[in-house]
PDB file of N, H, CA, C and O in Angstrom:
ATOM      1  N   MET A   1      64.642  49.914  23.617  1.00  0.00           N
ATOM      2  CA  MET A   1      65.403  49.986  22.431  1.00  0.00           C
ATOM      3  C   MET A   1      67.548  49.937  23.246  1.00  0.00           C
ATOM      4  O   MET A   1      68.136  50.651  24.058  1.00  0.00           O
ATOM      5  N   GLN A   2      67.918  48.849  22.512  1.00  0.00           N
ATOM      6  H   GLN A   2      67.441  48.269  21.852  1.00  0.00           H
ATOM      7  CA  GLN A   2      69.334  48.208  23.154  1.00  0.00           C
ATOM      8  C   GLN A   2      70.248  49.149  22.512  1.00  0.00           C
ATOM      9  O   GLN A   2      70.179  49.651  21.390  1.00  0.00           O
ATOM     10  N   GLY A   3      71.342  49.330  23.674  1.00  0.00           N
ATOM     11  H   GLY A   3      71.398  48.922  24.585  1.00  0.00           H
ATOM     12  CA  GLY A   3      72.099  49.901  23.165  1.00  0.00           C
ATOM     13  C   GLY A   3      72.009  51.854  23.409  1.00  0.00           C
ATOM     14  O   GLY A   3      73.046  52.455  23.129  1.00  0.00           O
ATOM     15  N   TYR A   4      71.402  52.278  23.658  1.00  0.00           N
ATOM     16  H   TYR A   4      70.559  51.790  23.886  1.00  0.00           H
ATOM     17  CA  TYR A   4      70.218  53.995  23.799  1.00  0.00           C
ATOM     18  C   TYR A   4      70.265  53.853  25.722  1.00  0.00           C
ATOM     19  O   TYR A   4      70.061  52.942  26.524  1.00  0.00           O
ATOM     20  N   ILE A   5      70.526  54.834  25.781  1.00  0.00           N
ATOM     21  H   ILE A   5      70.692  55.574  25.129  1.00  0.00           H
ATOM     22  CA  ILE A   5      70.601  55.153  27.419  1.00  0.00           C
ATOM     23  C   ILE A   5      69.312  56.133  27.246  1.00  0.00           C
ATOM     24  O   ILE A   5      68.640  56.173  26.216  1.00  0.00           O
ATOM     25  N   THR A   6      69.091  56.845  28.302  1.00  0.00           N
ATOM     26  H   THR A   6      69.638  56.813  29.139  1.00  0.00           H
ATOM     27  CA  THR A   6      67.704  58.164  28.762  1.00  0.00           C
ATOM     28  C   THR A   6      68.755  59.093  29.022  1.00  0.00           C
ATOM     29  O   THR A   6      69.654  58.599  29.701  1.00  0.00           O
ATOM     30  N   ALA A   7      68.958  60.525  28.627  1.00  0.00           N
ATOM     31  H   ALA A   7      68.228  60.927  28.074  1.00  0.00           H
ATOM     32  CA  ALA A   7      69.057  61.836  29.283  1.00  0.00           C
ATOM     33  C   ALA A   7      69.425  61.697  30.778  1.00  0.00           C
ATOM     34  O   ALA A   7      70.496  61.906  31.349  1.00  0.00           O
ATOM     35  N   ASP A   8      68.133  61.252  31.283  1.00  0.00           N
ATOM     36  H   ASP A   8      67.263  61.083  30.820  1.00  0.00           H
ATOM     37  CA  ASP A   8      68.762  61.119  32.528  1.00  0.00           C
ATOM     38  C   ASP A   8      70.221  60.207  33.387  1.00  0.00           C
ATOM     39  O   ASP A   8      71.036  60.538  34.248  1.00  0.00           O
ATOM     40  N   VAL A   9      70.018  59.224  32.765  1.00  0.00           N
ATOM     41  H   VAL A   9      69.355  58.955  32.066  1.00  0.00           H
ATOM     42  CA  VAL A   9      71.542  58.761  32.833  1.00  0.00           C
ATOM     43  C   VAL A   9      72.684  59.504  31.806  1.00  0.00           C
ATOM     44  O   VAL A   9      73.825  59.476  32.267  1.00  0.00           O
ATOM     45  N   VAL A  10      72.593  59.903  31.006  1.00  0.00           N
ATOM     46  H   VAL A  10      71.666  59.926  30.632  1.00  0.00           H
ATOM     47  CA  VAL A  10      73.231  60.319  30.514  1.00  0.00           C
ATOM     48  C   VAL A  10      73.587  61.565  31.498  1.00  0.00           C
ATOM     49  O   VAL A  10      74.809  61.486  31.622  1.00  0.00           O
ATOM     50  N   ALA A  11      73.157  62.615  32.218  1.00  0.00           N
ATOM     51  H   ALA A  11      72.164  62.679  32.118  1.00  0.00           H
ATOM     52  CA  ALA A  11      73.598  63.158  32.859  1.00  0.00           C
ATOM     53  C   ALA A  11      74.113  63.326  33.651  1.00  0.00           C
ATOM     54  O   ALA A  11      74.801  64.295  33.973  1.00  0.00           O
ATOM     55  N   LYS A  12      73.706  61.647  34.550  1.00  0.00           N
ATOM     56  H   LYS A  12      73.148  60.860  34.289  1.00  0.00           H
ATOM     57  CA  LYS A  12      74.809  61.631  36.041  1.00  0.00           C
ATOM     58  C   LYS A  12      76.130  61.091  34.875  1.00  0.00           C
ATOM     59  O   LYS A  12      77.287  61.271  35.253  1.00  0.00           O
ATOM     60  N   ASN A  13      75.950  60.601  33.824  1.00  0.00           N
ATOM     61  H   ASN A  13      75.010  60.455  33.517  1.00  0.00           H
ATOM     62  CA  ASN A  13      78.202  59.814  33.240  1.00  0.00           C
ATOM     63  C   ASN A  13      78.980  61.160  33.616  1.00  0.00           C
ATOM     64  O   ASN A  13      79.999  61.318  34.288  1.00  0.00           O
ATOM     65  N   TRP A  14      78.284  61.934  33.056  1.00  0.00           N
ATOM     66  H   TRP A  14      77.456  61.805  32.510  1.00  0.00           H
ATOM     67  CA  TRP A  14      78.769  63.906  32.222  1.00  0.00           C
ATOM     68  C   TRP A  14      78.230  64.608  33.331  1.00  0.00           C
ATOM     69  O   TRP A  14      77.956  65.804  33.226  1.00  0.00           O
ATOM     70  N   GLY A  15      78.085  64.097  34.185  1.00  0.00           N
ATOM     71  H   GLY A  15      78.308  63.126  34.270  1.00  0.00           H
ATOM     72  CA  GLY A  15      78.303  65.631  35.446  1.00  0.00           C
ATOM     73  C   GLY A  15      77.657  67.138  34.406  1.00  0.00           C
ATOM     74  O   GLY A  15      78.260  68.130  33.997  1.00  0.00           O
ATOM     75  N   ILE A  16      75.962  66.637  34.240  1.00  0.00           N
ATOM     76  H   ILE A  16      75.472  65.831  34.573  1.00  0.00           H
ATOM     77  CA  ILE A  16      75.466  67.699  34.338  1.00  0.00           C
ATOM     78  C   ILE A  16      74.023  67.364  34.150  1.00  0.00           C
ATOM     79  O   ILE A  16      73.665  66.191  34.040  1.00  0.00           O
ATOM     80  N   SER A  17      73.004  68.581  34.102  1.00  0.00           N
ATOM     81  H   SER A  17      73.295  69.534  34.192  1.00  0.00           H
ATOM     82  CA  SER A  17      71.614  68.857  34.354  1.00  0.00           C
ATOM     83  C   SER A  17      71.286  67.544  33.160  1.00  0.00           C
ATOM     84  O   SER A  17      72.139  67.107  32.388  1.00  0.00           O
ATOM     85  N   LYS A  18      69.985  67.112  33.232  1.00  0.00           N
ATOM     86  H   LYS A  18      69.292  67.467  33.859  1.00  0.00           H
ATOM     87  CA  LYS A  18      69.255  66.374  32.557  1.00  0.00           C
ATOM     88  C   LYS A  18      68.675  67.709  31.543  1.00  0.00           C
ATOM     89  O   LYS A  18      68.791  67.816  30.322  1.00  0.00           O
ATOM     90  N   ARG A  19      68.326  68.215  32.064  1.00  0.00           N
ATOM     91  H   ARG A  19      68.232  68.128  33.055  1.00  0.00           H
ATOM     92  CA  ARG A  19      68.079  69.109  30.358  1.00  0.00           C
ATOM     93  C   ARG A  19      68.705  69.990  30.046  1.00  0.00           C
ATOM     94  O   ARG A  19      68.168  70.812  29.304  1.00  0.00           O
ATOM     95  N   ARG A  20      70.182  70.215  30.492  1.00  0.00           N
ATOM     96  H   ARG A  20      70.619  69.547  31.094  1.00  0.00           H
ATOM     97  CA  ARG A  20      71.121  70.203  29.083  1.00  0.00           C
ATOM     98  C   ARG A  20      71.139  69.222  28.197  1.00  0.00           C
ATOM     99  O   ARG A  20      70.852  69.395  27.012  1.00  0.00           O
ATOM    100  N   VAL A  21      71.497  68.048  28.729  1.00  0.00           N
ATOM    101  H   VAL A  21      71.731  67.907  29.691  1.00  0.00           H
ATOM    102  CA  VAL A  21      71.193  67.171  28.012  1.00  0.00           C
ATOM    103  C   VAL A  21      70.548  67.165  26.335  1.00  0.00           C
ATOM    104  O   VAL A  21      70.903  66.870  25.194  1.00  0.00           O
ATOM    105  N   GLN A  22      69.369  67.703  27.080  1.00  0.00           N
ATOM    106  H   GLN A  22      69.080  67.942  28.007  1.00  0.00           H
ATOM    107  CA  GLN A  22      68.332  66.986  26.120  1.00  0.00           C
ATOM    108  C   GLN A  22      68.460  68.944  25.374  1.00  0.00           C
ATOM    109  O   GLN A  22      68.531  68.596  24.196  1.00  0.00           O
ATOM    110  N   VAL A  23      68.479  69.410  25.353  1.00  0.00           N
ATOM    111  H   VAL A  23      68.421  69.693  26.310  1.00  0.00           H
ATOM    112  CA  VAL A  23      69.122  70.966  25.058  1.00  0.00           C
ATOM    113  C   VAL A  23      70.232  70.248  24.127  1.00  0.00           C
ATOM    114  O   VAL A  23      69.884  70.364  22.952  1.00  0.00           O
ATOM    115  N   LEU A  24      71.771  69.362  24.290  1.00  0.00           N
ATOM    116  H   LEU A  24      72.053  69.267  25.245  1.00  0.00           H
ATOM    117  CA  LEU A  24      72.255  69.212  23.380  1.00  0.00           C
ATOM    118  C   LEU A  24      71.582  68.480  22.378  1.00  0.00           C
ATOM    119  O   LEU A  24      71.805  68.966  21.269  1.00  0.00           O
ATOM    120  N   CYS A  25      71.054  67.775  22.361  1.00  0.00           N
ATOM    121  H   CYS A  25      70.873  67.380  23.262  1.00  0.00           H
ATOM    122  CA  CYS A  25      70.438  66.557  22.152  1.00  0.00           C
ATOM    123  C   CYS A  25      69.845  67.324  20.868  1.00  0.00           C
ATOM    124  O   CYS A  25      70.111  66.944  19.727  1.00  0.00           O
ATOM    125  N   SER A  26      68.750  68.798  21.226  1.00  0.00           N
ATOM    126  H   SER A  26      68.534  69.107  22.152  1.00  0.00           H
ATOM    127  CA  SER A  26      68.134  68.985  20.417  1.00  0.00           C
ATOM    128  C   SER A  26      68.570  69.871  18.984  1.00  0.00           C
ATOM    129  O   SER A  26      68.169  70.105  17.844  1.00  0.00           O
ATOM    130  N   GLU A  27      69.611  70.154  19.863  1.00  0.00           N
ATOM    131  H   GLU A  27      69.936  69.964  20.790  1.00  0.00           H
ATOM    132  CA  GLU A  27      70.794  71.367  19.125  1.00  0.00           C
ATOM    133  C   GLU A  27      71.375  70.317  18.135  1.00  0.00           C
ATOM    134  O   GLU A  27      71.966  70.725  17.135  1.00  0.00           O
ATOM    135  N   GLY A  28      71.241  69.034  18.357  1.00  0.00           N
ATOM    136  H   GLY A  28      70.761  68.703  19.169  1.00  0.00           H
ATOM    137  CA  GLY A  28      72.119  68.206  17.309  1.00  0.00           C
ATOM    138  C   GLY A  28      73.742  68.121  17.581  1.00  0.00           C
ATOM    139  O   GLY A  28      74.492  67.619  16.744  1.00  0.00           O
ATOM    140  N   ARG A  29      74.274  68.733  18.999  1.00  0.00           N
ATOM    141  H   ARG A  29      73.664  69.142  19.678  1.00  0.00           H
ATOM    142  CA  ARG A  29      75.297  68.321  19.108  1.00  0.00           C
ATOM    143  C   ARG A  29      76.000  67.093  19.462  1.00  0.00           C
ATOM    144  O   ARG A  29      77.204  66.873  19.334  1.00  0.00           O
ATOM    145  N   VAL A  30      74.596  65.896  20.175  1.00  0.00           N
ATOM    146  H   VAL A  30      73.618  66.075  20.278  1.00  0.00           H
ATOM    147  CA  VAL A  30      74.996  64.390  20.475  1.00  0.00           C
ATOM    148  C   VAL A  30      74.605  64.068  19.569  1.00  0.00           C
ATOM    149  O   VAL A  30      73.506  64.306  19.067  1.00  0.00           O
ATOM    150  N   GLU A  31      76.032  63.052  18.952  1.00  0.00           N
ATOM    151  H   GLU A  31      76.924  62.859  19.359  1.00  0.00           H
ATOM    152  CA  GLU A  31      75.733  61.859  17.312  1.00  0.00           C
ATOM    153  C   GLU A  31      74.898  60.705  18.521  1.00  0.00           C
ATOM    154  O   GLU A  31      74.928  60.233  19.658  1.00  0.00           O
ATOM    155  N   GLY A  32      73.908  60.759  16.691  1.00  0.00           N
ATOM    156  H   GLY A  32      73.884  61.143  15.768  1.00  0.00           H
ATOM    157  CA  GLY A  32      73.320  59.570  16.683  1.00  0.00           C
ATOM    158  C   GLY A  32      72.126  59.305  18.053  1.00  0.00           C
ATOM    159  O   GLY A  32      71.804  58.209  18.513  1.00  0.00           O
ATOM    160  N   ALA A  33      71.653  60.598  18.472  1.00  0.00           N
ATOM    161  H   ALA A  33      71.915  61.488  18.099  1.00  0.00           H
ATOM    162  CA  ALA A  33      70.347  60.539  19.614  1.00  0.00           C
ATOM    163  C   ALA A  33      69.643  61.144  18.496  1.00  0.00           C
ATOM    164  O   ALA A  33      69.818  62.070  17.703  1.00  0.00           O
ATOM    165  N   VAL A  34      68.529  59.996  18.824  1.00  0.00           N
ATOM    166  H   VAL A  34      68.387  59.244  19.468  1.00  0.00           H
ATOM    167  CA  VAL A  34      66.907  60.200  18.371  1.00  0.00           C
ATOM    168  C   VAL A  34      66.178  60.280  19.475  1.00  0.00           C
ATOM    169  O   VAL A  34      66.502  59.697  20.510  1.00  0.00           O
ATOM    170  N   LYS A  35      65.051  61.063  19.352  1.00  0.00           N
ATOM    171  H   LYS A  35      64.788  61.537  18.511  1.00  0.00           H
ATOM    172  CA  LYS A  35      63.653  61.496  19.970  1.00  0.00           C
ATOM    173  C   LYS A  35      62.485  60.288  20.289  1.00  0.00           C
ATOM    174  O   LYS A  35      61.615  60.639  19.493  1.00  0.00           O
ATOM    175  N   HIS A  36      62.254  59.769  20.582  1.00  0.00           N
ATOM    176  H   HIS A  36      62.961  59.484  21.229  1.00  0.00           H
ATOM    177  CA  HIS A  36      60.938  59.112  20.333  1.00  0.00           C
ATOM    178  C   HIS A  36      59.621  59.331  21.652  1.00  0.00           C
ATOM    179  O   HIS A  36      59.334  58.991  22.800  1.00  0.00           O
ATOM    180  N   GLY A  37      59.319  59.847  20.919  1.00  0.00           N
ATOM    181  H   GLY A  37      59.551  60.123  19.986  1.00  0.00           H
ATOM    182  CA  GLY A  37      58.338  60.518  21.965  1.00  0.00           C
ATOM    183  C   GLY A  37      58.390  61.394  22.344  1.00  0.00           C
ATOM    184  O   GLY A  37      58.604  62.234  21.470  1.00  0.00           O
ATOM    185  N   GLY A  38      58.283  61.903  23.581  1.00  0.00           N
ATOM    186  H   GLY A  38      58.109  61.220  24.291  1.00  0.00           H
ATOM    187  CA  GLY A  38      58.811  62.982  24.733  1.00  0.00           C
ATOM    188  C   GLY A  38      60.071  62.498  25.064  1.00  0.00           C
ATOM    189  O   GLY A  38      60.756  63.217  25.791  1.00  0.00           O
ATOM    190  N   VAL A  39      60.563  61.347  24.658  1.00  0.00           N
ATOM    191  H   VAL A  39      60.006  60.763  24.067  1.00  0.00           H
ATOM    192  CA  VAL A  39      62.320  61.100  25.263  1.00  0.00           C
ATOM    193  C   VAL A  39      63.354  61.091  24.502  1.00  0.00           C
ATOM    194  O   VAL A  39      62.814  61.109  23.396  1.00  0.00           O
ATOM    195  N   TRP A  40      64.284  61.077  24.344  1.00  0.00           N
ATOM    196  H   TRP A  40      64.722  61.063  25.243  1.00  0.00           H
ATOM    197  CA  TRP A  40      65.432  61.138  24.238  1.00  0.00           C
ATOM    198  C   TRP A  40      66.423  59.350  24.623  1.00  0.00           C
ATOM    199  O   TRP A  40      66.712  58.786  25.679  1.00  0.00           O
ATOM    200  N   ALA A  41      66.614  59.064  23.421  1.00  0.00           N
ATOM    201  H   ALA A  41      66.380  59.522  22.564  1.00  0.00           H
ATOM    202  CA  ALA A  41      67.528  57.768  23.289  1.00  0.00           C
ATOM    203  C   ALA A  41      68.703  58.084  22.797  1.00  0.00           C
ATOM    204  O   ALA A  41      68.751  58.060  21.567  1.00  0.00           O
ATOM    205  N   ILE A  42      69.812  58.415  23.434  1.00  0.00           N
ATOM    206  H   ILE A  42      69.773  58.434  24.433  1.00  0.00           H
ATOM    207  CA  ILE A  42      71.212  58.521  23.209  1.00  0.00           C
ATOM    208  C   ILE A  42      71.939  57.199  23.569  1.00  0.00           C
ATOM    209  O   ILE A  42      71.819  56.545  24.605  1.00  0.00           O
ATOM    210  N   PRO A  43      72.731  56.943  22.474  1.00  0.00           N
ATOM    211  CA  PRO A  43      73.505  55.495  21.874  1.00  0.00           C
ATOM    212  C   PRO A  43      74.428  55.479  23.380  1.00  0.00           C
ATOM    213  O   PRO A  43      74.782  56.548  23.878  1.00  0.00           O
ATOM    214  N   ILE A  44      74.625  54.706  23.757  1.00  0.00           N
ATOM    215  H   ILE A  44      74.338  53.838  23.352  1.00  0.00           H
ATOM    216  CA  ILE A  44      75.540  54.264  25.298  1.00  0.00           C
ATOM    217  C   ILE A  44      77.187  55.100  24.935  1.00  0.00           C
ATOM    218  O   ILE A  44      77.812  55.941  25.581  1.00  0.00           O
ATOM    219  N   ASN A  45      77.368  54.676  24.122  1.00  0.00           N
ATOM    220  H   ASN A  45      76.861  53.993  23.598  1.00  0.00           H
ATOM    221  CA  ASN A  45      79.144  55.013  23.703  1.00  0.00           C
ATOM    222  C   ASN A  45      79.010  56.363  23.413  1.00  0.00           C
ATOM    223  O   ASN A  45      80.113  56.814  23.101  1.00  0.00           O
ATOM    224  N   ALA A  46      77.667  57.653  23.363  1.00  0.00           N
ATOM    225  H   ALA A  46      76.772  57.286  23.616  1.00  0.00           H
ATOM    226  CA  ALA A  46      77.933  58.642  22.621  1.00  0.00           C
ATOM    227  C   ALA A  46      78.908  59.457  23.153  1.00  0.00           C
ATOM    228  O   ALA A  46      79.291  58.713  24.056  1.00  0.00           O
ATOM    229  N   ILE A  47      79.493  60.310  23.234  1.00  0.00           N
ATOM    230  H   ILE A  47      79.182  60.914  22.501  1.00  0.00           H
ATOM    231  CA  ILE A  47      80.889  61.381  23.416  1.00  0.00           C
ATOM    232  C   ILE A  47      79.763  62.789  24.092  1.00  0.00           C
ATOM    233  O   ILE A  47      78.893  63.210  23.328  1.00  0.00           O
ATOM    234  N   LYS A  48      79.877  63.353  25.387  1.00  0.00           N
ATOM    235  H   LYS A  48      80.584  63.012  26.007  1.00  0.00           H
ATOM    236  CA  LYS A  48      80.173  64.373  25.163  1.00  0.00           C
ATOM    237  C   LYS A  48      80.852  65.415  24.649  1.00  0.00           C
ATOM    238  O   LYS A  48      82.043  65.510  24.353  1.00  0.00           O
ATOM    239  N   PRO A  49      80.068  66.101  24.583  1.00  0.00           N
ATOM    240  CA  PRO A  49      80.008  67.247  23.322  1.00  0.00           C
ATOM    241  C   PRO A  49      81.330  68.444  23.663  1.00  0.00           C
ATOM    242  O   PRO A  49      81.287  68.733  24.859  1.00  0.00           O
ATOM    243  N   GLU A  50      82.324  69.098  23.017  1.00  0.00           N
ATOM    244  H   GLU A  50      82.359  68.864  22.045  1.00  0.00           H
ATOM    245  CA  GLU A  50      82.746  70.279  23.774  1.00  0.00           C
ATOM    246  C   GLU A  50      82.232  71.438  23.803  1.00  0.00           C
ATOM    247  O   GLU A  50      81.818  71.884  22.733  1.00  0.00           O
ATOM    248  N   ALA A  51      82.100  72.325  25.119  1.00  0.00           N
ATOM    249  H   ALA A  51      82.437  71.963  25.988  1.00  0.00           H
ATOM    250  CA  ALA A  51      81.664  73.491  25.239  1.00  0.00           C
ATOM    251  C   ALA A  51      81.865  74.567  24.286  1.00  0.00           C
ATOM    252  O   ALA A  51      82.967  75.030  23.993  1.00  0.00           O
ATOM    253  N   LEU A  52      80.808  74.921  23.843  1.00  0.00           N
ATOM    254  H   LEU A  52      79.913  74.545  24.081  1.00  0.00           H
ATOM    255  CA  LEU A  52      81.197  76.285  22.847  1.00  0.00           C
ATOM    256  C   LEU A  52      81.161  77.685  23.389  1.00  0.00           C
ATOM    257  O   LEU A  52      80.310  78.325  24.007  1.00  0.00           O
ATOM    258  N   ARG A  53      82.632  77.999  22.858  1.00  0.00           N
ATOM    259  H   ARG A  53      83.323  77.479  22.357  1.00  0.00           H
ATOM    260  CA  ARG A  53      83.685  79.421  23.657  1.00  0.00           C
ATOM    261  C   ARG A  53      82.648  79.969  22.936  1.00  0.00           C
ATOM    262  O   ARG A  53      81.876  79.524  22.087  1.00  0.00           O
ATOM    263  N   PRO A  54      82.902  81.680  23.789  1.00  0.00           N
ATOM    264  CA  PRO A  54      82.617  82.716  22.811  1.00  0.00           C
ATOM    265  C   PRO A  54      84.012  82.665  21.698  1.00  0.00           C
ATOM    266  O   PRO A  54      85.182  82.312  21.844  1.00  0.00           O
ATOM    267  N   GLY A  55      83.348  83.118  20.734  1.00  0.00           N
ATOM    268  H   GLY A  55      82.397  83.405  20.616  1.00  0.00           H
ATOM    269  CA  GLY A  55      84.248  83.312  19.381  1.00  0.00           C
ATOM    270  C   GLY A  55      84.348  81.910  19.041  1.00  0.00           C
ATOM    271  O   GLY A  55      85.404  81.838  18.412  1.00  0.00           O
ATOM    272  N   LYS A  56      83.731  80.514  19.121  1.00  0.00           N
ATOM    273  H   LYS A  56      82.873  80.572  19.632  1.00  0.00           H
ATOM    274  CA  LYS A  56      83.418  79.604  18.167  1.00  0.00           C
ATOM    275  C   LYS A  56      82.615  79.450  17.274  1.00  0.00           C
ATOM    276  O   LYS A  56      82.711  78.971  16.144  1.00  0.00           O
ATOM    277  N   LYS A  57      81.365  80.117  18.141  1.00  0.00           N
ATOM    278  H   LYS A  57      81.287  80.507  19.059  1.00  0.00           H
ATOM    279  CA  LYS A  57      80.151  79.794  16.978  1.00  0.00           C
ATOM    280  C   LYS A  57      80.561  79.771  15.765  1.00  0.00           C
ATOM    281  O   LYS A  57      81.678  80.276  15.657  1.00  0.00           O
ATOM    282  N   GLY A  58      80.039  79.325  14.633  1.00  0.00           N
ATOM    283  H   GLY A  58      79.132  78.914  14.721  1.00  0.00           H
ATOM    284  CA  GLY A  58      80.471  79.586  13.373  1.00  0.00           C
ATOM    285  C   GLY A  58      81.472  79.599  12.383  1.00  0.00           C
ATOM    286  O   GLY A  58      81.618  80.015  11.234  1.00  0.00           O
ATOM    287  N   GLU A  59      82.251  78.859  13.437  1.00  0.00           N
ATOM    288  H   GLU A  59      82.133  78.522  14.371  1.00  0.00           H
ATOM    289  CA  GLU A  59      83.627  79.087  13.203  1.00  0.00           C
ATOM    290  C   GLU A  59      83.817  77.206  12.029  1.00  0.00           C
ATOM    291  O   GLU A  59      84.903  76.887  11.546  1.00  0.00           O
TER     292      GLU A  59
END
C-alpha cells in the first residue's frame, strides 16, 4: 500500500514503542490508521496524538 507505513517505522519516527503505536491506533487516536490482517497501516503524514493527562479524559 502506497502512502502508508508500519507501526515499526512510526515508532522510530515518533520516539515511542511499537506497542504504544499499536495501542494508539486501536483506540482510534491515529487518524487514518487501518488494520490489514494483523498489521497496522498508518498514513505517512500521520501526526502523533497528544498525550492524555489526568483530568483530560472526557473533556
